[in-house]
C-alpha positions as CSV (number, residue, x, y, z in Angstrom):
1,M,25.0,-54.0,12.5
2,I,23.0,-54.1,15.7
3,I,25.5,-51.7,17.3
4,N,25.3,-49.4,14.3
5,M,21.5,-49.4,14.6
6,R,21.6,-48.5,18.3
7,K,24.0,-45.7,17.5
8,L,21.6,-44.4,14.9
9,I,18.7,-44.6,17.3
10,V,20.6,-42.7,20.0
11,L,21.8,-40.1,17.5
12,A,18.3,-39.7,16.1
13,A,17.0,-39.1,19.6
14,V,19.7,-36.6,20.4
15,F,19.0,-34.8,17.1
16,S,15.2,-34.8,17.8
17,I,15.8,-33.2,21.2
18,A,18.2,-30.7,19.7
19,V,15.8,-29.7,17.0
20,G,13.0,-29.3,19.5
21,V,15.1,-27.1,21.8
22,F,16.5,-25.1,18.9
23,G,13.0,-24.7,17.3
24,A,11.6,-23.4,20.6
25,E,14.4,-20.9,21.0
26,S,14.4,-19.9,17.4
27,V,10.9,-18.6,17.2
28,S,11.5,-15.1,15.9
29,P,10.3,-12.0,17.7
30,V,8.1,-11.2,14.7
31,R,6.4,-14.7,14.7
32,K,5.9,-14.4,18.5
33,A,4.3,-11.0,18.2
34,M,2.0,-12.0,15.3
35,Q,1.0,-15.3,16.9
36,G,-0.2,-13.3,19.9
37,F,-2.6,-11.3,17.8
38,V,-4.0,-14.6,16.3
39,D,-4.4,-16.1,19.7
40,R,-6.3,-13.1,20.9
41,N,-8.6,-13.0,17.9
42,V,-7.3,-9.7,16.7
43,I,-6.5,-11.1,13.3
44,S,-7.1,-14.4,11.6
45,G,-3.6,-14.7,10.3
46,G,-1.0,-12.8,8.3
47,V,2.2,-12.8,6.2
48,T,5.2,-10.7,7.3
49,L,8.3,-10.0,5.3
50,V,11.5,-8.2,6.1
51,A,14.1,-7.6,3.4
52,N,16.9,-5.3,2.4
53,K,17.5,-3.9,-1.1
54,N,19.3,-7.1,-2.2
55,R,17.7,-10.0,-0.5
56,L,14.9,-11.4,1.5
57,L,15.8,-11.6,5.2
58,Q,12.6,-13.1,6.7
59,L,9.3,-14.3,5.4
60,E,6.8,-15.8,7.9
61,T,3.2,-16.8,8.2
62,V,0.8,-17.3,11.1
63,G,-2.8,-18.3,11.5
64,Y,-5.4,-18.8,8.8
65,A,-6.4,-17.3,5.5
66,D,-9.9,-18.9,5.9
67,L,-11.1,-19.6,9.4
68,A,-14.1,-21.7,8.4
69,K,-12.0,-24.0,6.2
70,R,-9.1,-23.9,8.7
71,E,-6.9,-23.0,5.7
72,A,-3.4,-22.1,7.0
73,M,-1.9,-18.9,5.8
74,R,0.7,-19.4,3.1
75,E,3.5,-17.1,1.8
76,N,1.8,-16.8,-1.6
77,H,-1.7,-15.8,-0.3
78,L,-3.0,-12.6,-2.0
79,F,-4.4,-9.6,-0.2
80,W,-6.4,-6.6,-1.2
81,I,-3.7,-3.9,-0.6
82,A,-6.1,-1.0,-1.0
83,S,-4.2,2.4,-0.7
84,M,-0.9,0.7,-0.9
85,T,-1.7,1.1,-4.7
86,K,-1.2,4.9,-4.4
87,P,2.7,5.0,-4.5
88,L,2.6,2.9,-7.7
89,A,0.4,5.6,-9.3
90,G,2.9,8.2,-8.2
91,V,5.7,6.3,-9.9
92,C,3.7,6.2,-13.1
93,I,3.4,10.0,-13.0
94,L,7.1,10.5,-12.4
95,M,8.0,8.2,-15.3
96,L,5.9,10.4,-17.6
97,Q,7.6,13.5,-16.2
98,E,11.0,12.0,-17.0
99,E,9.8,11.5,-20.6
100,G,8.9,15.2,-20.8
101,K,5.2,14.4,-21.3
102,L,4.0,16.3,-18.2
103,S,5.3,18.1,-15.2
104,V,4.1,17.8,-11.6
105,E,3.7,21.6,-11.7
106,D,1.2,21.3,-14.6
107,A,-2.3,22.4,-13.9
108,V,-4.6,19.4,-14.0
109,E,-6.8,21.2,-16.6
110,K,-3.8,21.2,-19.0
111,H,-4.4,17.5,-19.5
112,L,-8.0,17.2,-18.4
113,P,-9.9,20.2,-19.9
114,E,-13.0,19.2,-17.9
115,F,-11.3,20.6,-14.8
116,K,-11.2,24.2,-16.2
117,G,-13.2,26.7,-14.2
118,K,-13.4,24.7,-11.0
119,W,-15.2,26.3,-8.1
120,M,-14.4,26.2,-4.4
121,V,-16.6,26.1,-1.3
122,S,-16.0,29.3,0.7
123,E,-18.9,28.9,3.1
124,R,-21.0,25.8,4.0
125,A,-24.1,26.1,6.2
126,K,-27.3,24.1,6.7
127,D,-29.3,26.2,4.4
128,R,-26.8,27.5,1.9
129,L,-23.5,26.9,0.1
130,V,-21.3,29.7,-1.1
131,L,-18.9,29.1,-3.9
132,E,-16.0,31.2,-5.2
133,K,-13.1,30.7,-7.6
134,P,-9.9,29.5,-6.1
135,S,-6.8,31.7,-6.4
136,R,-5.2,29.1,-8.7
137,P,-6.1,25.9,-10.5
138,I,-5.1,22.5,-8.9
139,T,-1.9,21.0,-10.1
140,I,-0.6,17.4,-10.4
141,R,1.6,18.0,-7.4
142,D,-1.5,18.9,-5.4
143,L,-3.1,15.6,-6.3
144,L,0.0,13.7,-5.4
145,T,0.3,15.3,-2.0
146,H,-3.5,15.3,-1.2
147,T,-3.5,19.1,-1.0
148,S,-5.8,19.8,-3.9
149,G,-9.0,20.2,-2.0
150,Q,-10.6,17.7,-4.3
151,P,-13.3,16.0,-2.3
152,N,-13.9,12.3,-2.3
153,V,-16.8,11.3,-4.6
154,S,-18.5,8.0,-4.7
155,S,-18.3,6.0,-7.9
156,P,-21.6,6.0,-9.9
157,S,-21.1,2.3,-10.6
158,N,-18.7,-0.7,-10.1
159,D,-17.8,-0.7,-13.8
160,S,-17.1,3.0,-14.4
161,T,-14.1,3.8,-16.6
162,L,-11.5,6.2,-15.2
163,A,-12.7,8.7,-17.8
164,E,-16.3,8.5,-16.6
165,L,-15.2,8.5,-12.9
166,V,-12.9,11.5,-13.3
167,M,-15.5,13.5,-15.3
168,S,-17.8,13.2,-12.3
169,Y,-15.0,14.6,-10.0
170,S,-14.5,17.6,-12.3
171,K,-18.0,18.8,-11.6
172,V,-17.7,18.9,-7.8
173,P,-16.3,22.1,-6.1
174,L,-13.1,22.0,-4.1
175,N,-13.1,22.0,-0.4
176,F,-10.3,24.6,0.1
177,E,-7.6,26.6,-1.7
178,P,-5.2,24.3,-3.4
179,G,-1.9,23.8,-1.6
180,T,-3.1,25.2,1.7
181,R,-4.3,22.2,3.6
182,W,-4.1,18.4,3.5
183,Q,-7.1,16.2,3.0
184,Y,-6.8,12.6,2.0
185,S,-8.4,12.3,-1.5
186,N,-9.0,9.0,-3.3
187,S,-10.6,11.0,-6.0
188,G,-7.4,12.9,-6.5
189,I,-5.3,9.8,-6.9
190,N,-7.8,8.3,-9.3
191,T,-7.6,11.6,-11.3
192,L,-3.8,10.9,-11.6
193,G,-4.6,7.6,-13.2
194,R,-6.7,9.3,-15.8
195,I,-3.9,11.8,-16.5
196,V,-1.6,8.8,-17.1
197,E,-4.1,7.5,-19.7
198,V,-4.4,10.8,-21.5
199,V,-0.7,11.6,-21.6
200,S,0.5,8.1,-22.4
201,G,-2.3,7.0,-24.7
202,E,-2.6,3.7,-22.8
203,R,-5.2,2.5,-20.2
204,F,-3.8,3.0,-16.7
205,E,-3.7,-0.7,-15.9
206,V,-1.8,-1.4,-19.1
207,F,0.8,1.3,-18.4
208,L,1.2,0.1,-14.8
209,Q,1.6,-3.5,-16.0
210,E,4.2,-2.7,-18.7
211,R,6.2,-0.1,-16.8
212,I,6.2,-1.4,-13.2
213,L,4.6,-4.8,-12.6
214,D,6.3,-6.7,-15.4
215,P,9.8,-5.3,-14.9
216,C,9.6,-5.8,-11.2
217,G,8.4,-9.4,-11.6
218,M,5.2,-8.7,-9.7
219,A,3.3,-11.6,-11.3
220,D,0.6,-11.7,-8.5
221,T,-0.2,-8.0,-8.5
222,T,-3.4,-7.2,-10.3
223,F,-6.7,-5.4,-10.2
224,W,-8.5,-8.6,-11.2
225,P,-7.3,-11.8,-9.7
226,D,-7.9,-14.7,-12.0
227,E,-9.4,-18.0,-11.0
228,K,-6.2,-19.5,-9.7
229,Q,-5.2,-16.4,-7.8
230,A,-8.7,-16.0,-6.4
231,K,-8.2,-19.4,-4.6
232,R,-5.2,-17.8,-2.8
233,L,-7.1,-14.7,-1.6
234,A,-7.0,-14.3,2.2
235,K,-10.4,-13.6,3.6
236,T,-11.2,-10.4,5.5
237,Y,-12.4,-10.4,9.1
238,R,-13.5,-8.0,11.7
239,T,-14.0,-8.4,15.5
240,V,-17.5,-8.7,16.8
241,D,-18.0,-9.3,20.6
242,G,-14.4,-10.5,20.8
243,E,-14.8,-13.0,18.0
244,L,-13.6,-12.8,14.4
245,E,-16.4,-12.7,11.8
246,E,-15.9,-12.6,8.0
247,A,-16.3,-9.2,6.4
248,G,-17.2,-8.4,2.8
249,N,-14.9,-6.7,0.3
250,Y,-16.8,-4.4,-2.0
251,F,-13.8,-4.4,-4.4
252,V,-14.7,-7.9,-5.5
253,K,-18.3,-7.2,-6.5
254,G,-19.1,-8.7,-9.8
255,G,-16.3,-11.4,-9.5
256,L,-12.6,-11.1,-8.9
257,S,-11.6,-11.5,-12.5
258,D,-14.3,-9.2,-13.8
259,R,-12.2,-6.8,-15.9
260,S,-15.1,-4.4,-16.2
261,R,-14.6,-3.4,-12.6
262,T,-12.9,0.0,-12.3
263,P,-9.0,-0.3,-11.9
264,Y,-8.8,2.2,-9.1
265,P,-5.3,3.9,-8.9
266,A,-6.2,5.0,-5.4
267,G,-6.8,1.5,-4.0
268,G,-7.7,-1.3,-6.4
269,L,-4.7,-3.7,-6.4
270,F,-4.3,-7.2,-4.9
271,S,-0.8,-8.4,-4.2
272,T,1.5,-10.6,-2.2
273,A,4.2,-9.9,0.3
274,R,7.0,-11.0,-2.2
275,D,5.6,-8.8,-5.0
276,M,5.5,-5.7,-2.7
277,M,9.1,-6.5,-1.6
278,R,10.2,-6.3,-5.3
279,F,8.6,-2.8,-5.7
280,Y,10.3,-1.4,-2.6
281,Q,13.6,-3.0,-3.4
282,M,13.5,-1.2,-6.8
283,M,12.9,2.1,-4.9
284,L,15.8,1.4,-2.5
285,H,18.0,0.7,-5.5
286,G,17.3,4.2,-6.8
287,G,14.9,3.1,-9.5
288,V,16.8,0.0,-10.7
289,V,15.5,-3.6,-10.7
290,D,17.5,-6.6,-12.1
291,G,19.9,-4.2,-13.8
292,N,17.1,-2.3,-15.6
293,R,16.5,1.4,-14.7
294,L,12.8,2.2,-14.3
295,L,13.3,5.5,-12.7
296,K,16.0,8.1,-12.3
297,K,17.5,8.5,-8.8
298,K,16.3,12.1,-8.9
299,S,12.7,10.9,-9.4
300,V,13.0,8.4,-6.5
301,K,14.2,11.2,-4.2
302,E,11.3,13.5,-5.3
303,L,8.8,10.7,-4.7
304,T,10.0,10.0,-1.2
305,R,11.0,13.3,0.3
306,T,8.7,15.6,2.3
307,Q,6.8,17.7,-0.2
308,T,4.2,19.2,2.2
309,G,6.4,21.5,4.3
310,D,4.8,22.2,7.7
311,I,1.2,21.3,6.6
312,K,-0.1,18.7,9.1
313,T,-0.7,15.5,7.2
314,G,-1.4,11.8,7.6
315,F,-3.3,9.5,9.9
316,V,-0.6,9.3,12.7
317,T,1.5,12.1,14.2
318,G,4.9,12.9,12.7
319,M,4.0,12.1,9.1
320,S,4.4,14.1,5.9
321,W,3.7,13.4,2.3
322,G,5.9,12.9,-0.7
323,L,4.6,12.3,-4.2
324,G,2.1,9.5,-3.7
325,F,4.2,8.1,-0.8
326,Q,3.7,8.8,2.9
327,V,7.0,9.9,4.5
328,V,8.0,9.7,8.2
329,K,9.1,13.2,9.2
330,E,9.4,12.7,13.0
331,P,9.4,9.1,14.1
332,Q,7.0,8.5,17.1
333,G,4.3,6.1,18.2
334,V,3.7,3.5,15.5
335,T,6.8,4.8,13.6
336,E,9.2,5.3,16.5
337,M,11.3,2.3,15.4
338,V,12.0,3.6,11.9
339,S,14.2,6.4,10.6
340,P,13.2,9.8,9.5
341,G,12.6,9.6,5.7
342,T,11.1,6.1,5.8
343,Y,8.5,6.0,3.1
344,G,5.6,3.8,2.1
345,H,1.9,3.4,2.5
346,G,-0.8,1.5,4.4
347,G,-4.1,0.1,3.2
348,A,-7.7,0.1,4.5
349,Y,-7.5,-3.5,5.8
350,A,-4.3,-2.7,7.7
351,T,-1.8,-3.9,5.2
352,N,1.5,-1.9,5.3
353,S,4.6,-1.5,3.2
354,W,7.6,0.7,4.2
355,A,11.2,1.2,3.2
356,D,13.7,2.7,5.6
357,P,16.6,4.2,3.4
358,K,18.8,4.6,6.5
359,T,18.8,1.0,7.6
360,G,18.0,-0.3,4.2
361,L,15.1,-2.4,5.5
362,V,11.8,-3.2,3.8
363,Y,8.8,-4.0,6.1
364,I,5.8,-5.7,4.6
365,L,2.7,-6.6,6.7
366,M,-0.1,-8.5,5.0
367,I,-3.3,-8.9,7.0
368,Q,-7.0,-8.5,6.1
369,R,-8.5,-6.9,9.1
370,A,-11.5,-4.5,8.8
371,G,-12.8,-2.4,11.6
372,F,-9.6,-1.0,13.1
373,P,-10.3,2.6,14.3
374,N,-7.1,3.6,12.4
375,A,-5.5,1.0,10.0
376,D,-2.3,3.0,9.9
377,N,-2.1,3.0,13.7
378,S,-2.9,-0.6,14.4
379,P,-1.3,-2.4,17.2
380,V,-0.4,-5.2,14.8
381,R,1.7,-2.8,12.6
382,K,3.5,-1.4,15.6
383,A,4.3,-4.8,17.1
384,F,5.5,-6.2,13.7
385,Q,7.7,-3.2,12.9
386,Q,9.2,-3.1,16.4
387,A,10.0,-6.8,16.5
388,A,11.5,-6.6,13.0
389,A,13.6,-3.5,13.7
390,D,14.9,-5.0,17.0
391,Q,16.0,-8.1,15.1
392,F,17.4,-6.6,11.9
393,A,18.0,-2.8,12.3
394,R,21.5,-3.0,13.8
């Protein structure tokens, strides 16, 4: 018995050493890169996910969700995903097109009569503003590709309905001829949400829940985190004099679960890494999730192919626009490690979600970092994608 115990002790010691060595060697390139940003006070923490269309390949956490409480980041922490909401709005529109209830070629005024007779700014000076009629009305396609000329308009209140919000948009003149230029337009995407309501007869958030979130099993994706979800919300930080300081989030004014807050199609959702994985896996499967078809393959291709021709678009070079999705046209810089045709979207607080149809990989980056000069071009995004691609894109 004594001999057996000694053997066990020796084996335990050997095992402990082996685990230590293996653990040190098995720190993934992604974890190493992300931990470096935590150590340098670039971010407080984050969740990274890499998957293919069939399974999760890697899910890792680093740092803290709340620095003051020293609350470690967990896999199920929620993040405000901001403009990562936009592709979901695009999918809603294509679902209605499949049902014959609208066409992306429709003039917006066909479904929203308040947009009839829109004016356009032809000259803007300090002491005068010259308006003229555009050569054609804006279309749903223009809204999806941010080529409508619809300017961004501030919401009159935190509890505006989409009907009220979009009515205010209809009274503002366009910035340029529809289809001739690209200008990022939250107002345009919010207008799409209102079109969904009018055409489907359901509130936008209800349509989204029933047609995308529930079928994809995205149980933690919502405009209004409830009390339990709110406890899992990662805090937002910005760097001030080399230190991280908590930054506010105007999207939570009035309380996270306050359902009177506007459900912005352009940027109102909160979500988790796993939930966003499910959405992009559905897209890589050609519109199918768990054996259920949500979209036709043709619609998926239309959503995720370049629709803007040679018009210069996006926040980084080499980008183009699909229908609600950004599309990598010429990989370079922050996108140099992914394939042409990679599609997805970023968010204001530097979250990112992308699917590469050539390698079959999904890249999800969840951080809450305000103050980057360009959230789409953050060093965190580039380092994460490069490390993940080096490890999995073979």
